[in-house]
LUMRO-120883 format. One record per residue: y, x, z of N, C-alpha, C, O in turn; residue in one letter. Coordinates in steps of 0.02 Angstrom, whole numbers. Example, Ala and Ser with C-alpha at 12.3 -4.5 7.8 and 13.67 -1.06 7.14 Angstrom:
REM LUMRO-120883
<pt <-284,660,390>,<-225,615,390>,<-165,660,390>,<-166,712,423>,"a">
<pt <-112,642,354>,<-53,684,357>,<2,645,394>,<57,670,402>,"s">
//
This chain:
REM LUMRO-120883
<pt <3816,-1639,-1614>,<3859,-1684,-1577>,<3817,-1718,-1524>,<3765,-1749,-1538>,"x">
<pt <3841,-1711,-1463>,<3802,-1740,-1408>,<3803,-1815,-1412>,<3854,-1847,-1428>,"x">
<pt <3743,-1844,-1397>,<3737,-1917,-1398>,<3764,-1944,-1333>,<3742,-1925,-1279>,"x">
<pt <3811,-1988,-1339>,<3841,-2016,-1280>,<3792,-2064,-1245>,<3755,-2102,-1277>,"x">
<pt <3792,-2059,-1178>,<3747,-2103,-1140>,<3773,-2174,-1143>,<3833,-2187,-1140>,"x">
<pt <3725,-2219,-1150>,<3743,-2289,-1150>,<3765,-2310,-1081>,<3734,-2291,-1031>,"x">
<pt <3816,-2346,-1077>,<3843,-2368,-1013>,<3791,-2411,-977>,<3761,-2457,-1006>,"x">
<pt <3780,-2395,-911>,<3731,-2431,-871>,<3765,-2488,-833>,<3824,-2484,-815>,"x">
<pt <3726,-2540,-821>,<3752,-2596,-782>,<3755,-2575,-709>,<3723,-2526,-689>,"x">
<pt <3793,-2611,-668>,<3796,-2594,-597>,<3727,-2594,-563>,<3714,-2552,-520>,"x">
<pt <3683,-2640,-582>,<3616,-2643,-552>,<3576,-2581,-569>,<3545,-2551,-525>,"x">
<pt <3577,-2560,-634>,<3540,-2501,-655>,<3569,-2439,-623>,<3531,-2393,-605>,"x">
<pt <3635,-2435,-616>,<3665,-2377,-584>,<3643,-2372,-511>,<3628,-2317,-487>,"x">
<pt <3640,-2428,-475>,<3619,-2427,-405>,<3545,-2408,-400>,<3525,-2372,-354>,"x">
<pt <3505,-2433,-447>,<3433,-2417,-446>,<3423,-2343,-459>,<3381,-2312,-425>,"x">
<pt <3460,-2314,-507>,<3455,-2242,-522>,<3475,-2201,-462>,<3445,-2149,-447>,"x">
<pt <3526,-2222,-427>,<3548,-2185,-368>,<3495,-2187,-313>,<3484,-2136,-280>,"x">
<pt <3462,-2244,-304>,<3409,-2250,-253>,<3350,-2206,-270>,<3322,-2173,-225>,"x">
<pt <3329,-2204,-333>,<3273,-2162,-354>,<3288,-2088,-340>,<3245,-2052,-314>,"x">
<pt <3347,-2066,-358>,<3365,-1997,-347>,<3368,-1980,-273>,<3348,-1925,-253>,"x">
<pt <3391,-2025,-233>,<3394,-2014,-161>,<3324,-2007,-131>,<3312,-1965,-88>,"x">
<pt <3277,-2050,-154>,<3208,-2045,-130>,<3175,-1979,-151>,<3139,-1949,-111>,"x">
<pt <3188,-1957,-211>,<3161,-1892,-233>,<3186,-1836,-189>,<3149,-1790,-171>,"x">
<pt <3251,-1839,-173>,<3280,-1786,-132>,<3247,-1785,-62>,<3234,-1731,-35>,"x">
<pt <3234,-1843,-34>,<3202,-1846,32>,<3131,-1819,30>,<3110,-1784,76>,"x">
<pt <3094,-1835,-23>,<3025,-1810,-28>,<3024,-1734,-35>,<2981,-1701,-6>,"x">
<pt <3070,-1707,-72>,<3074,-1634,-79>,<3090,-1603,-11>,<3065,-1549,6>,"x">
<pt <3133,-1635,27>,<3151,-1608,92>,<3092,-1609,140>,<3085,-1563,180>,"x">
<pt <3050,-1659,135>,<2991,-1663,179>,<2933,-1621,155>,<2886,-1609,192>,"x">
<pt <2936,-1597,93>,<2884,-1555,64>,<2816,-1589,64>,<2765,-1558,78>,"x">
<pt <2815,-1655,47>,<2753,-1694,49>,<2704,-1672,-5>,<2643,-1680,4>,"x">
<pt <2728,-1645,-60>,<2683,-1627,-115>,<2636,-1571,-95>,<2580,-1568,-119>,"x">
<pt <2660,-1526,-51>,<2619,-1469,-33>,<2585,-1477,35>,<2551,-1432,59>,"x">
<pt <2594,-1537,65>,<2565,-1547,132>,<2489,-1550,130>,<2456,-1522,173>,"x">
<pt <2461,-1584,79>,<2388,-1591,76>,<2354,-1524,64>,<2298,-1512,89>,"x">
<pt <2386,-1478,27>,<2356,-1413,15>,<2357,-1370,77>,<2315,-1325,85>,"x">
<pt <2404,-1384,122>,<2409,-1345,182>,<2358,-1365,235>,<2344,-1327,282>,"x">
<pt <2331,-1425,227>,<2282,-1448,277>,<2216,-1412,266>,<2193,-1406,209>,"x">
<pt <2186,-1389,319>,<2123,-1352,314>,<2067,-1400,295>,<2071,-1459,311>,"x">
<pt <2014,-1377,260>,<1958,-1420,242>,<1926,-1451,305>,<1920,-1418,357>,"x">
<pt <1907,-1514,298>,<1879,-1550,354>,<1808,-1526,370>,<1765,-1522,326>,"x">
<pt <1797,-1509,432>,<1732,-1485,454>,<1703,-1532,506>,<1741,-1563,543>,"x">
<pt <1636,-1539,509>,<1605,-1585,558>,<1625,-1566,628>,<1628,-1507,646>,"x">
<pt <1638,-1616,669>,<1658,-1604,738>,<1596,-1591,780>,<1548,-1629,777>,"x">
<pt <1597,-1538,821>,<1538,-1525,864>,<1528,-1580,915>,<1471,-1590,938>,"x">
<pt <1580,-1618,934>,<1573,-1671,982>,<1531,-1729,955>,<1496,-1763,992>,"x">
<pt <1537,-1741,888>,<1497,-1794,859>,<1423,-1779,862>,<1382,-1823,876>,"x">
<pt <1405,-1715,848>,<1335,-1695,854>,<1310,-1704,925>,<1253,-1724,936>,"x">
<pt <1352,-1688,973>,<1333,-1693,1043>,<1321,-1766,1062>,<1272,-1782,1096>,"x">
<pt <1366,-1811,1040>,<1358,-1881,1055>,<1295,-1910,1022>,<1261,-1952,1052>,"x">
<pt <1281,-1887,961>,<1221,-1912,926>,<1158,-1893,965>,<1112,-1933,971>,"x">
<pt <1156,-1831,990>,<1097,-1810,1029>,<1091,-1850,1093>,<1035,-1866,1114>,"x">
<pt <1148,-1866,1124>,<1145,-1906,1185>,<1119,-1977,1171>,<1080,-2003,1211>,"x">
<pt <1140,-2007,1115>,<1116,-2073,1097>,<1041,-2073,1083>,<1005,-2119,1103>,"x">
<pt <1017,-2021,1048>,<946,-2017,1033>,<904,-2009,1097>,<851,-2039,1103>,"x">
<pt <929,-1969,1143>,<893,-1960,1206>,<891,-2025,1246>,<840,-2040,1278>,"x">
<pt <946,-2063,1246>,<947,-2126,1282>,<900,-2177,1252>,<868,-2215,1288>,"x">
<pt <895,-2178,1184>,<850,-2225,1151>,<777,-2208,1167>,<736,-2253,1176>,"x">
<pt <761,-2143,1169>,<693,-2123,1186>,<675,-2142,1257>,<618,-2159,1272>,"x">
<pt <724,-2137,1302>,<711,-2154,1372>,<703,-2228,1383>,<672,-2250,1432>,"x">
<pt <731,-2269,1337>,<727,-2342,1345>,<667,-2371,1308>,<672,-2426,1282>,"x">
<pt <612,-2336,1306>,<552,-2361,1274>,<525,-2422,1311>,<534,-2426,1372>,"x">
<pt <493,-2470,1276>,<468,-2530,1310>,<421,-2512,1368>,<377,-2470,1361>,"x">
<pt <432,-2544,1424>,<391,-2533,1483>,<356,-2598,1501>,<381,-2652,1484>,"x">
<pt <299,-2595,1534>,<263,-2656,1552>,<306,-2700,1597>,<343,-2674,1639>,"x">
<pt <303,-2765,1589>,<344,-2810,1629>,<327,-2804,1703>,<270,-2792,1722>,"x">
<pt <378,-2812,1745>,<368,-2809,1817>,<332,-2872,1840>,<347,-2927,1816>,"x">
<pt <286,-2863,1886>,<248,-2919,1912>,<257,-2923,1987>,<270,-2873,2020>,"x">
<pt <251,-2982,2013>,<257,-2992,2085>,<201,-2955,2121>,<145,-2949,2095>,"x">
<pt <216,-2929,2181>,<164,-2895,2220>,<105,-2942,2234>,<48,-2920,2238>,"x">
<pt <120,-3005,2241>,<66,-3053,2256>,<19,-3061,2196>,<-39,-3079,2205>,"x">
<pt <45,-3048,2135>,<4,-3056,2074>,<-15,-2990,2042>,<-46,-2989,1989>,"x">
<pt <3,-2935,2075>,<-8,-2870,2043>,<-81,-2855,2031>,<-99,-2822,1982>,"x">
<pt <-125,-2878,2077>,<-196,-2861,2072>,<-235,-2912,2030>,<-295,-2903,2019>,"x">
<pt <-201,-2965,2007>,<-236,-3015,1967>,<-236,-2995,1893>,<-190,-2962,1870>,"x">
<pt <-287,-3015,1856>,<-289,-2998,1784>,<-233,-3033,1747>,<-214,-3089,1764>,"x">
<pt <-208,-3000,1696>,<-153,-3028,1656>,<-179,-3085,1612>,<-232,-3080,1582>,"x">
<pt <-140,-3139,1609>,<-159,-3197,1569>,<-134,-3188,1498>,<-75,-3173,1487>,"x">
<pt <-177,-3198,1450>,<-159,-3196,1379>,<-155,-3268,1354>,<-206,-3301,1342>,"x">
<pt <-93,-3292,1346>,<-85,-3362,1329>,<-108,-3378,1259>,<-122,-3436,1243>,"x">
<pt <-113,-3327,1217>,<-137,-3340,1148>,<-210,-3362,1150>,<-233,-3397,1104>,"x">
<pt <-247,-3341,1202>,<-318,-3359,1207>,<-329,-3419,1251>,<-386,-3442,1259>,"x">
<pt <-275,-3446,1281>,<-283,-3501,1328>,<-285,-3567,1291>,<-241,-3610,1299>,"x">
<pt <-336,-3576,1251>,<-345,-3639,1216>,<-419,-3652,1208>,<-460,-3606,1212>,"x">
<pt <-436,-3714,1196>,<-506,-3733,1190>,<-523,-3745,1117>,<-479,-3748,1074>,"x">
<pt <-587,-3751,1103>,<-609,-3763,1035>,<-651,-3826,1035>,<-702,-3829,1070>,"x">
<pt <-630,-3877,997>,<-664,-3941,995>,<-682,-3956,923>,<-638,-3960,880>,"x">
<pt <-747,-3966,910>,<-771,-3981,843>,<-746,-3930,792>,<-728,-3947,736>,"x">
<pt <-746,-3866,812>,<-727,-3813,766>,<-653,-3805,758>,<-631,-3763,719>,"x">
<pt <-612,-3844,793>,<-540,-3839,788>,<-511,-3816,854>,<-533,-3839,907>,"x">
<pt <-462,-3771,851>,<-430,-3746,911>,<-379,-3798,935>,<-338,-3822,896>,"x">
<pt <-382,-3813,998>,<-339,-3864,1027>,<-300,-3833,1083>,<-328,-3797,1125>,"x">
<pt <-235,-3845,1086>,<-193,-3817,1138>,<-211,-3843,1207>,<-250,-3890,1214>,"x">
<pt <-182,-3811,1258>,<-196,-3831,1326>,<-176,-3903,1337>,<-130,-3928,1304>,"x">
<pt <-209,-3935,1384>,<-196,-4005,1399>,<-126,-4013,1426>,<-105,-3974,1469>,"x">
<pt <-91,-4061,1402>,<-23,-4074,1423>,<-21,-4134,1469>,<-53,-4185,1455>,"x">
<pt <15,-4130,1526>,<18,-4187,1571>,<51,-4248,1540>,<41,-4304,1564>,"x">
<pt <89,-4239,1486>,<120,-4296,1453>,<69,-4337,1416>,<79,-4396,1403>,"x">
<pt <12,-4306,1398>,<-40,-4341,1362>,<-100,-4348,1409>,<-148,-4310,1404>,"x">
<pt <-96,-4396,1455>,<-146,-4402,1506>,<-214,-4423,1479>,<-264,-4416,1513>,"x">
<pt <-216,-4448,1417>,<-280,-4468,1388>,<-302,-4419,1334>,<-343,-4436,1292>,"x">
<pt <-276,-4358,1336>,<-291,-4310,1284>,<-365,-4294,1280>,<-392,-4290,1225>,"x">
<pt <-398,-4285,1338>,<-469,-4268,1336>,<-510,-4325,1308>,<-560,-4313,1273>,"x">
<pt <-490,-4388,1322>,<-527,-4445,1294>,<-517,-4449,1219>,<-563,-4463,1181>,"x">
<pt <-455,-4435,1197>,<-440,-4440,1126>,<-477,-4387,1086>,<-500,-4401,1030>,"x">
<pt <-484,-4326,1114>,<-516,-4273,1077>,<-590,-4288,1064>,<-621,-4259,1020>,"x">
<pt <-618,-4333,1104>,<-689,-4349,1094>,<-702,-4386,1029>,<-758,-4387,1005>,"x">
<pt <-649,-4416,999>,<-658,-4454,938>,<-621,-4423,880>,<-599,-4459,834>,"x">
<pt <-613,-4358,880>,<-580,-4327,824>,<-626,-4331,763>,<-687,-4331,769>,"x">
<pt <-596,-4335,705>,<-635,-4340,645>,<-597,-4381,594>,<-543,-4408,609>,"x">
<pt <-623,-4385,534>,<-590,-4422,480>,<-636,-4478,457>,<-693,-4466,438>,"x">
<pt <-610,-4539,459>,<-650,-4596,436>,<-656,-4594,360>,<-610,-4574,325>,"x">
<pt <-713,-4617,337>,<-723,-4619,265>,<-681,-4675,235>,<-658,-4720,270>,"x">
<pt <-672,-4672,170>,<-633,-4724,136>,<-666,-4792,143>,<-632,-4843,149>,"x">
<pt <-732,-4793,141>,<-768,-4856,149>,<-755,-4886,218>,<-744,-4946,225>,"x">
<pt <-757,-4842,270>,<-745,-4866,338>,<-673,-4891,346>,<-661,-4941,380>,"x">
<pt <-626,-4858,314>,<-556,-4879,318>,<-548,-4949,286>,<-515,-4993,314>,"x">
<pt <-577,-4957,227>,<-570,-5021,193>,<-604,-5077,232>,<-579,-5134,234>,"x">
<pt <-661,-5061,263>,<-696,-5112,302>,<-655,-5132,363>,<-652,-5191,381>,"x">
<pt <-624,-5083,396>,<-582,-5099,454>,<-523,-5141,433>,<-504,-5187,469>,"x">
<pt <-493,-5125,376>,<-437,-5165,351>,<-457,-5236,335>,<-419,-5283,347>,"x">
<pt <-517,-5243,306>,<-541,-5311,288>,<-552,-5352,351>,<-532,-5410,354>,"x">
<pt <-583,-5322,402>,<-595,-5358,465>,<-529,-5377,498>,<-523,-5431,528>,"x">
<pt <-479,-5333,494>,<-415,-5347,524>,<-381,-5406,490>,<-351,-5449,523>,"x">
<pt <-386,-5410,423>,<-357,-5466,387>,<-393,-5531,403>,<-362,-5584,408>,"x">
<pt <-459,-5528,412>,<-497,-5587,430>,<-476,-5611,500>,<-468,-5671,511>,"x">
<pt <-468,-5564,546>,<-448,-5582,614>,<-378,-5613,614>,<-365,-5661,650>,"x">
<pt <-333,-5585,575>,<-265,-5612,572>,<-265,-5683,546>,<-227,-5725,570>,"x">
<pt <-309,-5698,498>,<-312,-5765,469>,<-337,-5816,521>,<-323,-5875,514>,"x">
<pt <-373,-5793,572>,<-400,-5838,622>,<-352,-5849,681>,<-364,-5892,722>,"x">
<pt <-299,-5810,685>,<-253,-5816,741>,<-208,-5877,733>,<-199,-5904,678>,"x">
<pt <-180,-5899,789>,<-135,-5957,789>,<-74,-5942,746>,<-38,-5894,760>,"x">
<pt <-62,-5981,694>,<-5,-5968,649>,<62,-5979,684>,<115,-5960,657>,"x">
<pt <62,-6009,744>,<124,-6018,779>,<156,-5952,799>,<216,-5946,807>,"x">
<pt <113,-5901,808>,<137,-5835,827>,<131,-5788,766>,<76,-5775,743>,"x">
<pt <187,-5764,741>,<185,-5720,681>,<146,-5656,695>,<145,-5632,752>,"x">
<pt <116,-5630,643>,<74,-5570,651>,<74,-5530,587>,<96,-5554,534>,"x">
<pt <50,-5468,592>,<41,-5426,532>,<-13,-5375,547>,<-29,-5360,605>,"x">
<pt <-42,-5348,493>,<-94,-5296,497>,<-63,-5228,486>,<-22,-5219,441>,"x">
<pt <-82,-5181,528>,<-57,-5112,521>,<-116,-5065,521>,<-153,-5059,570>,"x">
<pt <-125,-5030,464>,<-178,-4980,459>,<-153,-4913,486>,<-98,-4892,470>,"x">
<pt <-193,-4881,528>,<-172,-4820,562>,<-180,-4759,516>,<-231,-4750,483>,"x">
<pt <-128,-4718,516>,<-128,-4656,478>,<-123,-4596,526>,<-113,-4605,586>,"x">
<pt <-129,-4536,498>,<-126,-4475,538>,<-61,-4470,576>,<-61,-4451,635>,"x">
<pt <-6,-4487,544>,<60,-4481,577>,<70,-4533,632>,<114,-4525,674>,"x">
<pt <29,-4585,633>,<35,-4637,684>,<1,-4617,749>,<25,-4634,803>,"x">
<pt <-55,-4582,744>,<-98,-4573,803>,<-117,-4501,818>,<-153,-4489,867>,"x">
<pt <-96,-4454,778>,<-115,-4384,790>,<-52,-4342,802>,<-45,-4313,856>,"x">
<pt <-8,-4339,755>,<53,-4301,763>,<113,-4344,743>,<111,-4381,693>,"x">
<pt <165,-4337,782>,<225,-4376,769>,<227,-4439,811>,<277,-4454,844>,"x">
<pt <171,-4477,810>,<166,-4539,848>,<227,-4584,835>,<258,-4610,881>,"x">
<pt <243,-4592,772>,<295,-4639,752>,<261,-4696,714>,<225,-4684,665>,"x">
<pt <273,-4758,737>,<242,-4816,705>,<295,-4860,674>,<328,-4898,709>,"x">
<pt <302,-4855,609>,<348,-4899,574>,<319,-4968,565>,<260,-4976,549>,"x">
<pt <359,-5019,576>,<337,-5088,569>,<362,-5117,503>,<411,-5093,475>,"x">
<pt <330,-5170,479>,<352,-5200,415>,<425,-5222,419>,<446,-5255,466>,"x">
<pt <463,-5202,369>,<535,-5215,369>,<551,-5290,370>,<595,-5311,408>,"x">
<pt <516,-5328,330>,<530,-5400,327>,<514,-5434,393>,<548,-5482,413>,"x">
<pt <461,-5411,427>,<442,-5439,491>,<496,-5425,543>,<515,-5469,582>,"x">
<pt <522,-5363,544>,<575,-5345,591>,<638,-5386,579>,<670,-5409,627>,"x">
<pt <656,-5397,516>,<716,-5434,500>,<711,-5507,522>,<761,-5538,542>,"x">
<pt <651,-5535,520>,<643,-5606,534>,<632,-5620,608>,<655,-5672,634>,"x">
<pt <596,-5575,644>,<572,-5594,711>,<595,-5548,767>,<595,-5569,825>,"x">
<pt <614,-5487,753>,<629,-5439,807>,<704,-5433,819>,<744,-5449,775>,"x">
<pt <724,-5409,878>,<796,-5402,894>,<831,-5355,846>,<800,-5312,815>,"x">
<pt <896,-5364,841>,<937,-5323,796>,<963,-5260,830>,<997,-5220,798>,"x">
<pt <947,-5250,893>,<969,-5191,930>,<908,-5159,963>,<856,-5191,970>,"x">
<pt <915,-5096,983>,<861,-5061,1016>,<842,-5097,1081>,<885,-5122,1117>,"x">
<pt <778,-5098,1095>,<755,-5131,1156>,<685,-5106,1173>,<656,-5064,1138>,"x">
<pt <658,-5131,1228>,<589,-5116,1249>,<543,-5170,1224>,<555,-5229,1238>,"x">
<pt <491,-5151,1188>,<441,-5199,1164>,<375,-5182,1199>,<353,-5125,1198>,"x">
<pt <345,-5233,1229>,<282,-5224,1265>,<223,-5236,1219>,<224,-5281,1177>,"x">
<pt <171,-5194,1228>,<109,-5202,1191>,<54,-5222,1241>,<45,-5189,1292>,"x">
<pt <19,-5276,1227>,<-33,-5302,1271>,<-100,-5292,1237>,<-109,-5311,1179>,"x">
<pt <-147,-5261,1274>,<-214,-5249,1245>,<-261,-5307,1261>,<-240,-5358,1287>,"x">
<pt <-325,-5298,1245>,<-374,-5351,1255>,<-389,-5364,1328>,<-420,-5414,1345>,"x">
<pt <-367,-5319,1373>,<-376,-5328,1445>,<-312,-5355,1477>,<-307,-5357,1539>,"x">
<pt <-265,-5375,1436>,<-201,-5402,1459>,<-159,-5351,1498>,<-117,-5370,1539>,"x">
<pt <-170,-5287,1485>,<-128,-5235,1514>,<-69,-5222,1467>,<-77,-5218,1407>,"x">
<pt <-10,-5214,1497>,<51,-5205,1458>,<72,-5132,1457>,<66,-5096,1506>,"x">
<pt <98,-5111,1398>,<125,-5044,1389>,<194,-5050,1357>,<201,-5079,1303>,"x">
<pt <243,-5023,1390>,<311,-5025,1363>,<322,-4972,1309>,<300,-4915,1316>,"x">
<pt <357,-4992,1256>,<373,-4945,1202>,<447,-4953,1184>,<477,-5005,1196>,"x">
<pt <475,-4901,1154>,<545,-4903,1132>,<548,-4926,1059>,<520,-4894,1015>,"x">
<pt <582,-4981,1048>,<591,-5007,980>,<659,-4985,955>,<710,-5001,986>,"x">
<pt <660,-4950,898>,<722,-4928,867>,<738,-4975,809>,<705,-4975,757>,"x">
<pt <790,-5016,820>,<804,-5069,772>,<825,-5041,704>,<805,-5067,652>,"x">
<pt <867,-4988,705>,<892,-4963,640>,<838,-4927,601>,<843,-4920,540>,"x">
<pt <785,-4904,636>,<729,-4872,601>,<670,-4920,592>,<624,-4907,553>,"x">
<pt <671,-4975,628>,<620,-5027,624>,<550,-4998,639>,<505,-5000,598>,"x">
<pt <545,-4971,700>,<480,-4944,720>,<478,-4929,794>,<528,-4935,830>,"x">
<pt <418,-4910,817>,<406,-4894,887>,<405,-4819,896>,<373,-4783,858>,"x">
<pt <439,-4796,947>,<443,-4724,961>,<411,-4709,1029>,<350,-4712,1035>,"x">
<pt <451,-4694,1080>,<425,-4677,1145>,<382,-4732,1174>,<401,-4791,1171>,"x">
<pt <325,-4715,1202>,<279,-4763,1231>,<221,-4780,1185>,<166,-4795,1209>,"x">
<pt <232,-4776,1120>,<176,-4790,1073>,<122,-4736,1079>,<63,-4751,1073>,"x">
<pt <143,-4674,1090>,<93,-4620,1096>,<46,-4634,1154>,<-15,-4625,1147>,"x">
<pt <73,-4655,1212>,<31,-4670,1269>,<-18,-4726,1255>,<-76,-4723,1275>,"x">
<pt <5,-4778,1220>,<-39,-4833,1203>,<-95,-4810,1156>,<-154,-4826,1166>,"x">
<pt <-76,-4772,1105>,<-126,-4748,1056>,<-178,-4703,1089>,<-237,-4708,1074>,"x">
<pt <-156,-4659,1134>,<-202,-4613,1166>,<-247,-4648,1216>,<-306,-4634,1219>,"x">
<pt <-218,-4693,1255>,<-258,-4729,1305>,<-311,-4773,1272>,<-364,-4785,1302>,"x">
<pt <-299,-4796,1212>,<-347,-4839,1178>,<-386,-4802,1124>,<-422,-4832,1085>,"x">
<pt <-378,-4737,1122>,<-416,-4694,1076>,<-412,-4720,1005>,<-463,-4724,970>,"x">
<pt <-352,-4738,983>,<-343,-4761,914>,<-346,-4701,868>,<-313,-4651,880>,"x">
<pt <-384,-4707,814>,<-396,-4651,769>,<-370,-4666,700>,<-363,-4723,679>,"x">
<pt <-356,-4611,664>,<-336,-4617,594>,<-391,-4654,555>,<-448,-4632,555>,"x">
<pt <-374,-4709,524>,<-422,-4750,487>,<-434,-4817,520>,<-455,-4864,486>,"x">
<pt <-421,-4823,585>,<-428,-4888,619>,<-375,-4936,592>,<-326,-4916,561>,"x">
<pt <-386,-5001,605>,<-338,-5052,586>,<-318,-5092,648>,<-359,-5102,693>,"x">
<pt <-257,-5115,650>,<-233,-5154,707>,<-199,-5217,682>,<-172,-5220,627>,"x">
<pt <-200,-5268,725>,<-166,-5330,711>,<-114,-5340,766>,<-133,-5343,825>,"x">
<pt <-51,-5344,749>,<3,-5355,796>,<23,-5429,793>,<43,-5455,741>,"x">
<pt <16,-5463,850>,<32,-5534,854>,<90,-5543,904>,<83,-5525,962>,"x">
<pt <146,-5570,881>,<205,-5577,922>,<198,-5640,965>,<213,-5695,942>,"x">
<pt <176,-5631,1028>,<165,-5687,1073>,<228,-5705,1112>,<233,-5761,1139>,"x">
<pt <275,-5658,1117>,<340,-5670,1148>,<393,-5634,1106>,<375,-5594,1063>,"x">
<pt <458,-5648,1118>,<509,-5617,1076>,<505,-5541,1074>,<523,-5510,1024>,"x">
<pt <483,-5509,1129>,<478,-5436,1130>,<410,-5414,1156>,<404,-5362,1189>,"x">
<pt <358,-5452,1142>,<290,-5434,1165>,<240,-5446,1109>,<238,-5500,1079>,"x">
<pt <199,-5395,1095>,<147,-5399,1045>,<79,-5398,1079>,<67,-5359,1126>,"x">
<pt <35,-5441,1057>,<-36,-5435,1073>,<-68,-5393,1018>,<-62,-5409,959>,"x">
<pt <-101,-5338,1038>,<-126,-5290,989>,<-203,-5294,988>,<-235,-5284,1039>,"x">
<pt <-230,-5308,930>,<-302,-5309,919>,<-321,-5246,879>,<-291,-5232,828>,"x">
<pt <-371,-5210,903>,<-391,-5146,872>,<-459,-5154,839>,<-507,-5176,871>,"x">
<pt <-463,-5137,775>,<-527,-5138,739>,<-543,-5066,719>,<-505,-5033,684>,"x">
<pt <-600,-5042,743>,<-620,-4973,732>,<-647,-4962,661>,<-680,-5005,632>,"x">
<pt <-632,-4904,633>,<-660,-4884,569>,<-724,-4846,582>,<-723,-4788,603>,"x">
<pt <-781,-4878,571>,<-846,-4849,586>,<-887,-4843,523>,<-884,-4885,479>,"x">
<pt <-926,-4789,519>,<-970,-4779,462>,<-1034,-4818,471>,<-1046,-4848,524>,"x">
<pt <-1076,-4817,419>,<-1138,-4858,421>,<-1184,-4836,477>,<-1220,-4878,506>,"x">
<pt <-1184,-4772,494>,<-1230,-4747,545>,<-1208,-4763,615>,<-1246,-4750,662>,"x">
<pt <-1149,-4791,625>,<-1123,-4806,691>,<-1138,-4878,708>,<-1121,-4923,670>,"x">
<pt <-1171,-4888,765>,<-1191,-4956,785>,<-1135,-4993,819>,<-1141,-5053,832>,"x">
<pt <-1080,-4958,836>,<-1026,-4991,872>,<-985,-5033,825>,<-975,-5016,767>,"x">
<pt <-961,-5090,851>,<-914,-5132,816>,<-941,-5161,751>,<-903,-5179,706>,"x">
<pt <-1007,-5166,745>,<-1035,-5198,686>,<-1029,-5274,692>,<-1028,-5301,747>,"x">
<pt <-1023,-5308,635>,<-1019,-5379,636>,<-1086,-5409,659>,<-1139,-5385,640>,"x">
<pt <-1081,-5460,700>,<-1142,-5493,724>,<-1172,-5534,667>,<-1137,-5566,629>,"x">
<pt <-1240,-5530,664>,<-1273,-5567,610>,<-1282,-5640,632>,<-1310,-5680,594>,"x">
//
């Protein structure tokens, strides 16, 4: 006895009709046998030709010597890697016009001993104690980042909060010859930036030296420099 088919809902009947219609269309297009009828894929001769052309072009574009002006053609080529000097066993880059005291500064390259550093700091504190208390002051010991690279001079935070402006401004530094040097004071960083490098280089301030900053005007410091000297150096010794 044949099993009667279960009655389908209208949705299932419509779905069955759509499936059968799609099958009929695929059979009409013969898609199942289309891939077998396609010939095996073979390399295109045009691709090989283009590859050879690219290789030939790359070989022709080999690095060539740079073109030089006719006026300079007969002059020897400058090797900038060798365009540097050697001072005290250290290679130093070419002189920069921004550092007009570079040659003077290089004459005092070296590292002060710990004893010389402590002695310079002691003399700076003694000098500060002798200054007029009406003008606030502080001692600043020089480090490598202050006078060699970076040339950023951070000032004591409490001193800046009490005596210096709350916004960026120009602060003048006065040396022992009463010459003034303008520097850029950055209030939010509490330190001296542009201009300090020129002052440090012109006065040959070295890592290990000590300085006393005395605020003689609201935006002017009198700067006293105490050199860090070893025992064998006769300069800057205390008078007996």
